[in-house]
Steps between C-alpha positions, in 0.01 A plus 500: 500500500505868591201578720263789454674673795808530278289711266353731761438777249319456168751736340766235554346268239685657208830514690463134593428391144794703366737365764408140418470531125853388418465189718159377386442203276423576137125445548468720809709767329238519224230568762720762668560681173126521431441638850771763470412605146119505534404506871177692441387235252599208725255595776215438254626165371370167625759235581425331166542826310820580688645158421414540131647850482826387661509176305520284812280262698252612766709313756797723415290812561397365840858403586624845396247663736584268788875552457435870564328412828134508394236232548436480129442695183183674624675618816788626286262697273335670799830632629621580149199727453584680823860543386389679186414810698869586447654528152696191406875563490709372214620142525855557389739733325686328220834635383528479121817468292447844342452689828738788569708499822266763648194290413663193652563692820142629507364147462732360767397775741133446420534128572674568831238753609220261403663217695530713813132596482397140439715378790328751725170341401594137556701544820323353803496767772460244780790295365721810487409587859574143614835503321598819681403351836688176434818677391491737796485207742736263317822401674677470164395587147633324192437634151541296185458547128666350194646711221344846482283420802823462695566869442161577650583281800822696554309827480258375766794394717636856489161638604465261793856554621429872518215419740736297716343166405708184463483434126703305244438482126601215270493453125688169498262211564758280673594771749134587550411136567779461756408821679130413490568164665609685816181707526205414723148599600613837635648596164363614165607472138404733217516321165486716188406324177296635211415158357459312827613185319881507515635169637766664718242734652261216576774291660593781739131557576454131578794507743354806669158340532645180647668712771185697582640826360236757398519537122416834340489484120521798268372348178265544205127486552435137412464151643859369503704245698659784697169664588379167637809462721491858630325607819457854367477596133573856390377510142653695213334557164726503200350456152732329254600631161721398209798703620499369856350231717576556866769768475438870486162574652494209745813636669326832563197319640726303735680817607169667578407215733843502666482875556145465632618240752790722606279806538232295674751366751632847575155657538345211695796463736653849488590497871708191446665582168548878514829486692639227272422701186667808647812301586514342155463839335776647718729206424476576127540876533879489475480314168343801328691801368 
């Protein structure tokens, strides 16, 4: 279960609920929808009243609260009341069949912007700092993601190579598993997976863990098999909608984290990386007109 430390700011409650909504059971989803639609009313409801309003059992209300990292429903209500000092942002932007191309673009952009703001809220600052330290000291860095996440892994590889770090990105699980089997305690692996439940991803993570490799996961803000295997979790928030699940906005959230790591490495260890960046930039100069 996510601990209260994972929700260090009351304003993260809404982002957490939105990020988990598409992966909740049907009963917990009913509780979440009541919270997001009528948060001001919820803080005045007893657990019995809340259960009746959501059409679920009292045990479900308690479980919903605990899954968010709170001791129980009362603890959840206290922090929910504190969160209401800020206007509640919309849960999702649904694209309708009659929307014009311009309206579709506006809704896509709105979803992306919302996801970036929500990711900023759920990201653990200490975890980000630890990830930067680990990557700076790692002998070798492997990056892995399946499908679209593989593109993000390749992007991260390009960033790290510019800093002069030893980095290799894989999108094929067999190649990733073989390469991971040669890593050790002095190495690190960055695994990018929105769902955190893909079998290939978990297999590579298990190999890394068995070899003592430090695992950094860039994944959605939820309790998943990948988050349990990882040493460091860098959370993304990406609300689902009918026109996408883990595609458009989650990629931008992942890119934000990758860029933050790159910038953090350069700023934190500028004396070490400055010369490498200058050389990399010079090496590419002749490729431009």
